[in-house]
C-alpha positions in Angstrom: -0.2 -0.2 0.1 0.9 3.7 -0.7 1.2 6.2 1.1 -0.8 9.9 0.5 2.0 11.6 -0.6 3.4 8.5 -3.0 -0.2 9.1 -4.3 -0.3 12.4 -4.6 3.5 12.7 -5.9 2.0 10.0 -8.7 -1.1 11.6 -9.6 0.8 15.4 -10.3 3.8 13.2 -12.5 0.4 12.7 -13.9 -1.8 15.0 -14.4 1.2 17.6 -15.2 1.5 16.9 -19.3 -2.3 17.5 -18.6 -2.2 20.6 -16.9 0.2 22.3 -18.6 -1.8 21.7 -22.1 -5.0 23.1 -19.8 -3.3 26.2 -19.2 -1.0 27.8 -22.1 1.6 26.7 -21.1 4.5 23.8 -22.1 5.4 21.5 -18.9 9.0 22.9 -19.0 7.7 26.4 -18.0 4.1 24.3 -15.6 7.8 22.9 -13.4 8.6 26.5 -13.0 5.5 26.6 -10.7 5.7 26.3 -6.3 3.7 24.1 -5.7 1.3 24.3 -2.6 -0.7 22.3 -0.9 -2.9 22.9 2.7 -3.0 21.0 4.9 -5.0 19.8 8.3 -3.3 18.6 11.1 -4.3 15.3 12.3 -4.1 13.6 15.9 -1.3 11.0 15.0 -2.7 7.0 15.6 -1.3 4.0 17.0 2.4 3.5 15.5 3.0 7.7 15.5 3.7 9.8 17.8 1.4 10.6 20.5 1.7 7.1 21.4 
């Protein structure tokens, strides 16, 4: 099973050419854009720091 981070990276990797096309820019120009992912804090579960 892949982590959420791994799944997100795979999704973005596959979606990048489509996103660039929709924006009318090249994939190289898209690669220069900064990514900002907002995350919400969550309570540590079993096996994490809050054990």
